[in-house]
N, C-alpha and C positions, 0 to 999 in steps of 0.2 A: 379476485380483488385483493390488494395488499392490505393487511391490517394497519390500523392507525399508527402503531408503534414504529413502522418502517416508512411512513410517508416522508419523513425528513431524515431519519437516522440511516447512515450507511450500514449495510450488513457486511461484517468483516470476519474472515477466518484466517487463522495462523496455523501452519502445520509444517512438518518436515517434508522434503521432496519424496522420501520413501513412503511416507504415510499417504500422500496424494496419489502416487503412482501405483500403489498396491491395488491391483484389480481394475485400474483405470483403462479406459478405451482411448488409446493415443490416436486412433483413427478419427477422433473428433477434430483434430487439428486441421486447419486449412493448408492449402498448398504453400502459401508464403510462410506460414509458421513452420511447416515441415522443412522447408528449404533453409530457413534461418537456424533452426535447431541442428540440422545436419552440418552446418558450417562451423559449429562450435567444436573445437578440437578436444577439449577436456570433458570426459564423461560426466563429471560432477556438475560442471556448468550447464551441460546439455540437459541433465536430469532436472536441475533447478528451473531452467527455462520452460521445459515441457510441463513440469508440475504447476508452475505459476499460471500458465495458459489454460490448463485443465481446471485448476482451482477457481479461477475467475468465472468459468462457466458454471461451476457448482453454485457459486454465490448468486449469479444471475438467475439460475433456474429456481433457487430458493426464494429469491425476491419476487420473481414474476409468475412463478408457477408454470413456466414453459418447459418442455422437455429439453434435455441437453442437445439432442439432435437438431433442434430448431435454432440453436445459438451459434452464430458464426462471428468470430472476432476479426475486426479489421483495424489496421494501423496505417496512418498516413502522416508522413513527415512534411510539414509545411515549408521547411527550410530547403530540402533538396527535392521536394515534390515527388517522392517515391513511396511505395507501399512497403510494408514489412517491419517498419519501426515508426516511432512517433506516437502521438496521442492515440490511445485505443478507443474503439467504440464497438457496438454490436450492430451487425448488418440488419436493417429493417426494424431496429428498435432505437430510434434516436432519443427517446425520453429516458433511456436507461444509461447511467454513467458507470463506467467500470475503471478499475485501477489495480495494478499489481506491482509487486517488487519481490526480488528473490536474492538470497545469498546461498552459499553451498549448504548451509545447515537449516535454513528455514525459508518458507515462502509465505507471503501475505497477499490476500486478494480482497477486493471489495466490490460491491454493486450497490447502487443507490439511485433514487429518483432526482437527486440534485448532484452537482459537481462534487467529486470525491477524489482524494489523493492519498496513497499509502506509501510507506517506505519501511524497509527493514535493513538494519545495519548490524554487523557483528560487533560484539563488545570490543572496546580498545584493548590492545595487548598490554600486559603487565609492564608498567614503566613507560608506556607510550606518552609522548608529549601531545598537547592539544593543538599544536601549530599546524598539523597536517590538514586541518579542516578549513577550507577557504570559505568566503562568503559571509564572514561574521562582521556585523556592524561594530563601530568603535565601542559603543556601550557594552555590547556582548563580549568583546575582547577583554574589556576591563573586568567584567563580571566573571569570566572564565579564569582570569589570572588569580582572582581571590577565592575561587571555589575550592572546596575540600577535595572534590574529584573533578579536576579541570577537564581531563579527556572525555569523561562521560557527559558533562554539561555541554561541551563543544559539540559532541555527537548528537545530543538532543536538539540543539539549535539547528544543526545541519539537517537532521532527519525531518524535523517539522517544516523547514524551508523547502526541502525536496517535495513534501506533500503540497505546499502552497504553489510550487511550480506546476505540479500535475493538475491542480484545480484551475490554473490560468491566472492566479492571483499575482504572481510575479514570474520572473524568468531567471534562468541561471545567471545571466549577466547582472540582474537586478537584486540578487540575494543580499548583497552588502548594504542595500538601502532599506532592507526589512529589519526592524529592531524588535526582537522578542524578549529583551532583557527585563522589561518592566511589566510583563503580563502578570495578572493575578491568577494564581492557580488554586484549584481545589482537588481533592481526591474523591473519586467515585467509590462505590461499594467494593469494587475489586482492587482498589489501591492504585488505579491509573490516574495520572496527572491530566487534568482537563483545564484548558484556558480558552480565551476568545481572541480572535484577531480578525478585524474587519468583517464581522458577521459570521465568521467560520469558527467552529469548535476545533481546537487542536488538542488531540489526545495522544499521550505516549506512555509506554510502560516497558519495563525490562522483562524479558522471558528467560529466566536463569537456566531452564532445562535446555533450551536451544542456543543459549549464550548470544542472544540478539536483543536489540532495541527495536521496538515497533512504534510507528507513528501514523496517525490518521488525521486528515483534515476533511471536514464535512459540514453540512448544514445543521447537524446535531451531533451530540456525542454518539459514538458508534455502538451498534448492537454486535457484540463479539461472541461468536459461536464456535464450538468445537467442530472439527471436521465431521465427526460422526453424527452431529445434530443437524447438519445441512442436507436436506433432501436433494436428491439428484433431479427429481421431477415431481409434479403433483402440486398440492396446495402450497401457496406461498407461506413463508415463515413470518410469524409475528414476534413480538417481545415475549 
């Protein structure tokens, strides 16, 4: 049984692709995952993809206590009605929600008993304008224009909205109708920004070592664990 601390809170892990792949069993990937990873031409993109799919299994194993070999990831796209991409799930575990995101330098994965969405974005380049991030509501655009670090604030809005898309709260087309500019924020003990939107906790933070911004949407603020602290199998992880 899962301890009370993870009944609502998503279990989240952030790591580099190299950290995840070190000693990992890539044979855990299913046929669709292997085919999609093989289609990626750039080795760095391929490594990030594989690492994210392996890391989400680690998270699910820690959440449920199930062995990694029992966890099969399935993706189904409702738009084109094909497998291999789209919203992910675990085969034969419909009550477990999973999400992942990856860049070349970092991967983030989550498992939860409630809907969850995660996103990871590389820091904006030095001198980069904020205009490249679409989906900002008018009030957010005004807020960004007056911000001390406009590109970072625009990126925060984008990353959190990506998480909302993954929870089914909005869609890519509807991002511009979501306004996060007036949310009340607090800082948790680790310095992460936490706010609420339509019953979901939105949490985001900068990871300077990996030069990325991480965002999570879930039914509670996330339990963030290091890769080494997430068991591959056995008793589920609590707070």
